[in-house]
N, C-alpha and C positions, 0 to 999 in steps of 0.2 A: 469502653475502649475508644481511644481517639483513632479515627481512620484517616485524618488529614495530616497527621504529623509523622515524621520519620525519626526514630530514636537512634538509629545507627546509620552509618554510611552504607552498609550492606543493604539495608531496607530500601534506601533511596535508589541505589544502583539497580537492584532487582526490579523495582517499580518502573524506573526509567527504561530499562531494557525491554520490559514487557510492552510499554507504550510504543517504543521504537519498532518492535517487531510487528505490532498491529498496524502502525503507520506504513511500514514497508509493504505489508500485504495489501493494504488498500491502494497504495500507489501502483503496485504491480498489476492488480486487477483493473484499475482505472486505465493504465497504459495499454493493457490488452484490449479493453473495450474501445478505447480511442483508436487504436491501430485497426481493429476490425471495422470501425466506422469509416476510417479513411480509405481502406482498401476495398470495401464493399461497393463503392461508387464507381470503381473502374470497370469499364466494359471491355470484353475481349476484343483484341485487334482482329479485324476481318482481313483475310488474305484471299482475294479473288480478282 
């Protein structure tokens, strides 16, 4: 069985959507980690 070829448009679209969902998940997790990195460096403002 050929795993690198798509025989129908439906096969191609399902494969592409799967890759896009994985990519969106990786980007969302990366953005969350980056946001935590940026905000973790802030020190609380002292009011005295």
